[in-house]
DOGUVO-382513 format. One record per residue (C-alpha): x, y, z. Coordinates in Angstrom, 2 decimals. Layout:
<site xx="X" yy="Y" zz="Z"/>
...
END
This chain:
<site xx="47.60" yy="16.52" zz="-88.42"/>
<site xx="45.83" yy="13.18" zz="-88.15"/>
<site xx="42.56" yy="12.44" zz="-86.35"/>
<site xx="42.28" yy="9.72" zz="-83.73"/>
<site xx="39.22" yy="7.72" zz="-84.85"/>
<site xx="36.05" yy="8.08" zz="-82.82"/>
<site xx="37.45" yy="11.14" zz="-81.01"/>
<site xx="38.04" yy="14.82" zz="-81.68"/>
<site xx="41.75" yy="14.48" zz="-80.91"/>
<site xx="44.15" yy="15.82" zz="-83.54"/>
<site xx="47.54" yy="14.11" zz="-83.63"/>
<site xx="50.90" yy="15.07" zz="-85.05"/>
<site xx="51.70" yy="12.12" zz="-87.36"/>
<site xx="54.91" yy="11.24" zz="-85.54"/>
<site xx="54.32" yy="9.79" zz="-82.08"/>
<site xx="57.21" yy="10.52" zz="-79.71"/>
<site xx="58.12" yy="7.39" zz="-77.76"/>
<site xx="58.76" yy="7.83" zz="-74.06"/>
<site xx="60.64" yy="4.59" zz="-73.41"/>
<site xx="63.92" yy="6.54" zz="-73.18"/>
<site xx="62.70" yy="8.95" zz="-70.48"/>
<site xx="64.48" yy="8.18" zz="-67.22"/>
<site xx="66.54" yy="5.49" zz="-68.95"/>
<site xx="68.88" yy="6.46" zz="-71.81"/>
<site xx="67.71" yy="10.05" zz="-71.35"/>
<site xx="67.92" yy="11.45" zz="-67.84"/>
<site xx="65.46" yy="14.10" zz="-66.63"/>
<site xx="67.22" yy="17.03" zz="-68.28"/>
<site xx="67.77" yy="15.19" zz="-71.57"/>
<site xx="64.14" yy="14.02" zz="-71.56"/>
<site xx="62.94" yy="17.58" zz="-71.06"/>
<site xx="65.17" yy="18.72" zz="-73.93"/>
<site xx="63.81" yy="15.99" zz="-76.24"/>
<site xx="60.22" yy="16.86" zz="-75.36"/>
<site xx="60.90" yy="20.57" zz="-75.83"/>
<site xx="62.45" yy="19.95" zz="-79.26"/>
<site xx="59.53" yy="17.75" zz="-80.31"/>
<site xx="56.85" yy="20.21" zz="-79.27"/>
<site xx="58.77" yy="23.15" zz="-80.76"/>
<site xx="58.60" yy="21.33" zz="-84.09"/>
<site xx="54.84" yy="21.03" zz="-83.83"/>
<site xx="54.58" yy="17.65" zz="-82.11"/>
<site xx="51.79" yy="16.98" zz="-79.62"/>
<site xx="51.51" yy="13.17" zz="-79.28"/>
<site xx="53.60" yy="11.37" zz="-76.63"/>
<site xx="53.52" yy="7.64" zz="-75.89"/>
<site xx="54.70" yy="5.94" zz="-72.70"/>
<site xx="53.80" yy="2.94" zz="-70.52"/>
<site xx="53.62" yy="2.18" zz="-66.82"/>
<site xx="56.32" yy="-0.50" zz="-67.19"/>
<site xx="58.96" yy="1.88" zz="-68.63"/>
<site xx="61.75" yy="1.30" zz="-67.54"/>
<site xx="61.45" yy="-1.63" zz="-65.15"/>
<site xx="64.06" yy="-3.61" zz="-67.13"/>
<site xx="66.87" yy="-1.32" zz="-65.91"/>
<site xx="68.78" yy="-2.31" zz="-62.78"/>
<site xx="67.45" yy="-0.33" zz="-59.84"/>
<site xx="64.25" yy="0.71" zz="-61.64"/>
<site xx="60.80" yy="-0.52" zz="-60.68"/>
<site xx="58.66" yy="0.82" zz="-63.56"/>
<site xx="56.96" yy="4.17" zz="-63.82"/>
<site xx="60.16" yy="6.14" zz="-64.36"/>
<site xx="59.10" yy="7.36" zz="-67.80"/>
<site xx="55.65" yy="8.45" zz="-66.64"/>
<site xx="57.20" yy="10.28" zz="-63.69"/>
<site xx="59.62" yy="12.26" zz="-65.88"/>
<site xx="56.88" yy="13.02" zz="-68.38"/>
<site xx="54.58" yy="14.18" zz="-65.59"/>
<site xx="57.30" yy="16.48" zz="-64.27"/>
<site xx="57.75" yy="17.97" zz="-67.75"/>
<site xx="54.01" yy="18.53" zz="-68.20"/>
<site xx="53.89" yy="20.29" zz="-64.83"/>
<site xx="56.96" yy="22.40" zz="-65.57"/>
<site xx="55.69" yy="23.48" zz="-69.00"/>
<site xx="52.03" yy="23.83" zz="-68.03"/>
<site xx="50.99" yy="22.34" zz="-71.36"/>
<site xx="48.88" yy="19.32" zz="-70.48"/>
<site xx="45.95" yy="20.57" zz="-72.55"/>
<site xx="48.16" yy="20.75" zz="-75.65"/>
<site xx="49.49" yy="17.18" zz="-75.42"/>
<site xx="47.77" yy="13.99" zz="-76.53"/>
<site xx="48.95" yy="11.55" zz="-73.89"/>
<site xx="49.11" yy="7.78" zz="-74.40"/>
<site xx="50.16" yy="5.20" zz="-71.83"/>
<site xx="49.64" yy="1.49" zz="-71.27"/>
<site xx="48.64" yy="-1.08" zz="-68.67"/>
<site xx="49.36" yy="-4.74" zz="-68.11"/>
<site xx="53.12" yy="-5.19" zz="-68.00"/>
<site xx="54.21" yy="-3.34" zz="-64.84"/>
<site xx="55.89" yy="-5.84" zz="-62.46"/>
<site xx="53.60" yy="-4.79" zz="-59.59"/>
<site xx="50.52" yy="-4.41" zz="-61.80"/>
<site xx="50.57" yy="-7.31" zz="-64.27"/>
<site xx="47.60" yy="-8.41" zz="-66.31"/>
<site xx="44.20" yy="-7.05" zz="-67.30"/>
<site xx="41.79" yy="-8.00" zz="-64.53"/>
<site xx="39.41" yy="-5.21" zz="-63.67"/>
<site xx="40.97" yy="-4.61" zz="-60.26"/>
<site xx="44.45" yy="-4.41" zz="-61.73"/>
<site xx="43.54" yy="-2.09" zz="-64.60"/>
<site xx="41.69" yy="0.29" zz="-62.28"/>
<site xx="44.57" yy="0.37" zz="-59.79"/>
<site xx="47.24" yy="0.71" zz="-62.48"/>
<site xx="45.40" yy="3.60" zz="-64.09"/>
<site xx="45.32" yy="5.48" zz="-60.80"/>
<site xx="49.07" yy="4.90" zz="-60.44"/>
<site xx="49.66" yy="6.26" zz="-63.95"/>
<site xx="47.45" yy="9.31" zz="-63.38"/>
<site xx="49.37" yy="10.09" zz="-60.21"/>
<site xx="52.79" yy="9.77" zz="-61.86"/>
<site xx="51.71" yy="11.81" zz="-64.87"/>
<site xx="50.03" yy="14.46" zz="-62.75"/>
<site xx="46.82" yy="14.44" zz="-64.76"/>
<site xx="43.16" yy="13.52" zz="-64.34"/>
<site xx="42.79" yy="11.59" zz="-67.59"/>
<site xx="44.68" yy="9.59" zz="-70.21"/>
<site xx="43.86" yy="10.46" zz="-73.82"/>
<site xx="44.71" yy="7.03" zz="-75.26"/>
<site xx="44.98" yy="4.08" zz="-72.88"/>
<site xx="46.38" yy="0.84" zz="-74.28"/>
<site xx="46.13" yy="-2.71" zz="-73.10"/>
<site xx="49.88" yy="-3.32" zz="-73.45"/>
<site xx="49.67" yy="-7.09" zz="-73.99"/>
<site xx="46.75" yy="-9.46" zz="-74.12"/>
<site xx="45.99" yy="-11.28" zz="-70.87"/>
<site xx="44.54" yy="-14.57" zz="-72.05"/>
<site xx="43.39" yy="-15.43" zz="-68.52"/>
<site xx="40.80" yy="-12.64" zz="-68.82"/>
<site xx="38.01" yy="-13.02" zz="-71.38"/>
<site xx="38.04" yy="-10.36" zz="-74.07"/>
<site xx="34.51" yy="-9.31" zz="-73.11"/>
<site xx="35.70" yy="-8.53" zz="-69.57"/>
<site xx="38.69" yy="-6.57" zz="-70.86"/>
<site xx="36.46" yy="-4.55" zz="-73.17"/>
<site xx="33.99" yy="-3.88" zz="-70.35"/>
<site xx="36.54" yy="-2.43" zz="-67.92"/>
<site xx="38.07" yy="-0.13" zz="-70.53"/>
<site xx="34.58" yy="1.04" zz="-71.49"/>
<site xx="33.84" yy="1.68" zz="-67.82"/>
<site xx="36.94" yy="3.89" zz="-67.59"/>
<site xx="35.89" yy="5.86" zz="-70.68"/>
<site xx="32.43" yy="6.44" zz="-69.24"/>
<site xx="34.00" yy="7.56" zz="-65.95"/>
<site xx="36.06" yy="10.19" zz="-67.82"/>
<site xx="39.35" yy="8.63" zz="-66.74"/>
<site xx="40.39" yy="7.80" zz="-70.31"/>
<site xx="39.26" yy="9.25" zz="-73.63"/>
<site xx="40.07" yy="6.42" zz="-76.03"/>
<site xx="41.08" yy="2.76" zz="-75.96"/>
<site xx="44.08" yy="1.19" zz="-77.69"/>
<site xx="45.34" yy="-2.37" zz="-78.11"/>
<site xx="48.99" yy="-3.36" zz="-78.35"/>
<site xx="50.57" yy="-6.74" zz="-79.11"/>
<site xx="47.30" yy="-8.63" zz="-79.58"/>
<site xx="47.08" yy="-11.62" zz="-81.88"/>
<site xx="44.65" yy="-11.31" zz="-84.79"/>
<site xx="41.91" yy="-13.50" zz="-83.34"/>
<site xx="41.63" yy="-11.80" zz="-79.96"/>
<site xx="42.10" yy="-8.41" zz="-81.60"/>
<site xx="39.17" yy="-9.07" zz="-83.91"/>
<site xx="37.13" yy="-10.43" zz="-81.01"/>
<site xx="37.61" yy="-7.21" zz="-79.02"/>
<site xx="36.42" yy="-5.02" zz="-81.91"/>
<site xx="33.44" yy="-7.27" zz="-82.65"/>
<site xx="32.48" yy="-7.52" zz="-78.97"/>
<site xx="32.63" yy="-3.76" zz="-78.47"/>
<site xx="30.62" yy="-3.10" zz="-81.60"/>
<site xx="27.99" yy="-5.72" zz="-80.73"/>
<site xx="27.63" yy="-4.80" zz="-77.05"/>
<site xx="27.71" yy="-1.03" zz="-77.45"/>
<site xx="31.04" yy="-0.69" zz="-75.64"/>
<site xx="33.82" yy="1.73" zz="-76.51"/>
<site xx="35.38" yy="0.56" zz="-79.77"/>
<site xx="39.19" yy="0.74" zz="-79.74"/>
<site xx="40.48" yy="3.78" zz="-81.59"/>
<site xx="44.01" yy="2.51" zz="-82.19"/>
<site xx="46.28" yy="-0.48" zz="-82.34"/>
<site xx="50.00" yy="-0.49" zz="-81.63"/>
<site xx="51.82" yy="-3.31" zz="-83.45"/>
<site xx="55.47" yy="-3.90" zz="-84.19"/>
<site xx="55.96" yy="-2.83" zz="-87.80"/>
<site xx="58.92" yy="-1.59" zz="-89.80"/>
<site xx="60.90" yy="-2.40" zz="-92.94"/>
<site xx="62.53" yy="-5.43" zz="-91.32"/>
<site xx="59.39" yy="-6.61" zz="-89.46"/>
<site xx="56.54" yy="-6.68" zz="-91.97"/>
<site xx="55.14" yy="-10.17" zz="-92.07"/>
<site xx="52.93" yy="-10.45" zz="-88.98"/>
<site xx="51.46" yy="-6.98" zz="-89.27"/>
<site xx="50.79" yy="-6.94" zz="-92.99"/>
<site xx="49.36" yy="-10.46" zz="-93.19"/>
<site xx="47.41" yy="-10.74" zz="-89.94"/>
<site xx="46.92" yy="-7.45" zz="-88.11"/>
<site xx="46.43" yy="-4.86" zz="-90.86"/>
<site xx="43.23" yy="-6.47" zz="-92.19"/>
<site xx="41.65" yy="-6.26" zz="-88.72"/>
<site xx="42.67" yy="-2.62" zz="-88.28"/>
<site xx="41.32" yy="-1.66" zz="-91.70"/>
<site xx="38.12" yy="-3.61" zz="-91.19"/>
<site xx="37.31" yy="-1.78" zz="-87.98"/>
<site xx="38.63" yy="1.69" zz="-88.79"/>
<site xx="41.42" yy="1.77" zz="-86.21"/>
<site xx="44.42" yy="4.05" zz="-86.27"/>
<site xx="47.81" yy="2.32" zz="-86.47"/>
<site xx="50.70" yy="3.49" zz="-84.29"/>
<site xx="53.61" yy="1.15" zz="-85.10"/>
<site xx="56.36" yy="0.72" zz="-82.54"/>
<site xx="59.98" yy="-0.13" zz="-83.32"/>
<site xx="59.53" yy="2.01" zz="-86.44"/>
<site xx="63.32" yy="2.27" zz="-86.66"/>
<site xx="63.99" yy="-1.33" zz="-85.56"/>
<site xx="65.77" yy="-0.26" zz="-82.36"/>
<site xx="67.90" yy="2.18" zz="-84.33"/>
<site xx="68.99" yy="-0.23" zz="-87.05"/>
<site xx="67.09" yy="1.69" zz="-89.74"/>
<site xx="68.93" yy="4.91" zz="-88.93"/>
<site xx="71.75" yy="3.47" zz="-91.05"/>
<site xx="74.30" yy="4.03" zz="-88.30"/>
<site xx="74.90" yy="0.37" zz="-87.54"/>
<site xx="76.59" yy="-1.77" zz="-90.17"/>
<site xx="79.00" yy="-3.86" zz="-88.07"/>
<site xx="78.93" yy="-5.27" zz="-84.52"/>
<site xx="81.53" yy="-2.68" zz="-83.58"/>
<site xx="79.06" yy="0.09" zz="-84.40"/>
<site xx="76.77" yy="-1.24" zz="-81.67"/>
<site xx="79.31" yy="-1.27" zz="-78.85"/>
<site xx="77.96" yy="0.53" zz="-75.79"/>
<site xx="74.44" yy="0.94" zz="-77.22"/>
<site xx="71.60" yy="0.26" zz="-74.79"/>
<site xx="69.56" yy="-1.63" zz="-77.40"/>
<site xx="72.41" yy="-3.25" zz="-79.29"/>
<site xx="70.93" yy="-6.75" zz="-79.04"/>
<site xx="67.75" yy="-5.82" zz="-80.90"/>
<site xx="69.60" yy="-3.96" zz="-83.63"/>
<site xx="72.27" yy="-6.66" zz="-83.95"/>
<site xx="69.61" yy="-9.18" zz="-85.00"/>
<site xx="69.37" yy="-7.38" zz="-88.36"/>
<site xx="73.09" yy="-7.18" zz="-89.09"/>
<site xx="73.01" yy="-9.58" zz="-92.02"/>
<site xx="72.89" yy="-9.42" zz="-95.79"/>
<site xx="69.13" yy="-9.00" zz="-95.99"/>
<site xx="68.98" yy="-6.34" zz="-93.30"/>
<site xx="71.84" yy="-4.34" zz="-94.73"/>
<site xx="70.20" yy="-4.45" zz="-98.18"/>
<site xx="67.25" yy="-2.58" zz="-96.64"/>
<site xx="69.63" yy="-0.01" zz="-95.16"/>
<site xx="71.27" yy="0.45" zz="-98.56"/>
<site xx="67.86" yy="1.11" zz="-100.12"/>
<site xx="67.02" yy="3.60" zz="-97.37"/>
<site xx="70.31" yy="5.42" zz="-97.87"/>
<site xx="69.68" yy="5.66" zz="-101.61"/>
<site xx="66.21" yy="7.17" zz="-101.16"/>
<site xx="67.46" yy="9.45" zz="-98.39"/>
<site xx="70.20" yy="10.76" zz="-100.67"/>
<site xx="67.66" yy="11.70" zz="-103.32"/>
<site xx="65.78" yy="13.81" zz="-100.76"/>
<site xx="68.78" yy="15.06" zz="-98.80"/>
<site xx="67.13" yy="13.44" zz="-95.81"/>
<site xx="68.18" yy="11.07" zz="-93.06"/>
<site xx="67.55" yy="7.31" zz="-93.47"/>
<site xx="65.50" yy="7.43" zz="-90.28"/>
<site xx="63.20" yy="10.01" zz="-91.85"/>
<site xx="62.70" yy="7.80" zz="-94.89"/>
<site xx="62.00" yy="4.69" zz="-92.79"/>
<site xx="59.25" yy="6.54" zz="-90.92"/>
<site xx="57.91" yy="8.13" zz="-94.10"/>
<site xx="57.62" yy="4.63" zz="-95.57"/>
<site xx="55.40" yy="3.61" zz="-92.66"/>
<site xx="53.19" yy="6.64" zz="-93.30"/>
<site xx="53.04" yy="5.75" zz="-96.99"/>
<site xx="51.92" yy="2.23" zz="-96.00"/>
<site xx="48.99" yy="3.63" zz="-94.03"/>
<site xx="50.35" yy="4.12" zz="-90.52"/>
<site xx="48.64" yy="6.95" zz="-88.64"/>
<site xx="51.54" yy="8.03" zz="-86.42"/>
<site xx="54.66" yy="5.84" zz="-86.18"/>
<site xx="56.35" yy="5.80" zz="-82.80"/>
<site xx="60.00" yy="6.79" zz="-82.58"/>
<site xx="62.06" yy="7.77" zz="-79.57"/>
<site xx="65.11" yy="9.92" zz="-78.96"/>
<site xx="67.69" yy="10.15" zz="-76.19"/>
<site xx="68.98" yy="13.58" zz="-77.19"/>
<site xx="67.34" yy="16.63" zz="-78.79"/>
<site xx="69.61" yy="16.52" zz="-81.84"/>
<site xx="67.94" yy="13.22" zz="-82.81"/>
<site xx="64.49" yy="14.80" zz="-82.98"/>
<site xx="64.64" yy="16.70" zz="-86.32"/>
<site xx="65.06" yy="13.49" zz="-88.35"/>
<site xx="61.95" yy="12.06" zz="-86.67"/>
<site xx="59.62" yy="15.02" zz="-87.01"/>
<site xx="60.65" yy="15.50" zz="-90.66"/>
<site xx="58.93" yy="12.24" zz="-91.64"/>
<site xx="55.38" yy="13.58" zz="-92.04"/>
<site xx="56.67" yy="16.21" zz="-94.45"/>
<site xx="58.56" yy="13.76" zz="-96.66"/>
<site xx="56.38" yy="12.43" zz="-99.45"/>
<site xx="57.94" yy="9.40" zz="-101.09"/>
<site xx="57.22" yy="8.69" zz="-104.74"/>
<site xx="55.44" yy="5.50" zz="-105.73"/>
<site xx="58.73" yy="4.29" zz="-107.21"/>
<site xx="60.59" yy="4.93" zz="-103.96"/>
<site xx="57.97" yy="3.08" zz="-101.92"/>
<site xx="58.18" yy="0.18" zz="-104.38"/>
<site xx="61.98" yy="0.10" zz="-104.12"/>
<site xx="61.79" yy="-0.08" zz="-100.32"/>
<site xx="59.07" yy="-2.72" zz="-100.54"/>
<site xx="61.27" yy="-4.82" zz="-102.80"/>
<site xx="64.38" yy="-4.45" zz="-100.64"/>
<site xx="62.38" yy="-5.57" zz="-97.59"/>
<site xx="60.56" yy="-8.48" zz="-99.28"/>
<site xx="62.49" yy="-11.07" zz="-97.21"/>
<site xx="60.71" yy="-9.64" zz="-94.17"/>
<site xx="57.23" yy="-9.56" zz="-95.72"/>
END
C-alpha cells in the first residue's frame, strides 16, 4: 500500500478510474468492475463530477451516481478512498468559491457520503487567483467536507504557486497531483510537472496511464479501433513511433508472462508514480490492472521502455 502524503490514508497503488461508470459500463457492469477491483485488494477509486457529460443524453454526474449506488449497496464506504473533482461540470464550471462549495454538495449527494477523501481541482481556472482557490479548498478541509486536496491539469507555474501559497499562508498543502503521463506522453510531465511534485512532496496519480487503451497492445491498425468509444485518442498513436513502444511493451510482458497493460502501469510505478489511474468497462479487464503493483521491472527493462519511448520524452 502507498500513503497519501499529509494524511493517514493508505492507498492501493492502482487507482481505479471511474470515467467508464454509467458510460461504457452500465450500472451492472460498473458494479462488477468495482467488485473485482476490491476483491483483488483495491481501495482507491477516482471519479469526477463531469463524468460523463460528453455522452449524448448525459448531463454529468452519472459516474458519481453509479459509484454512490455501489457504495450504498456494498456498505463499504469506510473501506474506500474516494477521489472526485470539481471545475468541469457543465452546470458547475470553474473554481470560484461559490461554485466549488455548491459542486461539492452536489458530489456528496450523488456519492451518498458526507466527505470526499481526495478532492481535485480538475482544471485551473485562471480567472480565479491561486490564493483564492487555495483558500476555499482549505476551508472545505477545515469544515470536514474533504480530507485532502489534489490538483489536476495545472501548468507548472500555477501549480508551483499553489504549493508555495499554501505553505506560506498555513493553508492545506495539496497532497496529490493528477497529470497526463504514460509511455507515449512523457514530455510535459517529466520536464515541467515532476520537479514541482518532487519539490513539494506530492503524490502523483497519472491519468491516461494506458493512453486510452493504446498501450494494452490490442490496437495496431485503424480496423482494430472500429466501434471503440475512445478510438480517436488511441488512433493518434497509430504510427511507427507509437507502435515501437507497443513492441517494447510486448517484449517485456512476454518475459514476465504478463499483459502489456500491466507492464505499462508498472513502468509508471517504476518512474515514481504513486498510483496510476486505469479504468475498465468489464470485470475481466481488471486483473491486468491490479497486477501492476506486484510486477517489479528490472532496471534493464525500464531502460528499454525509456529508450523505446524517447520520441515522446
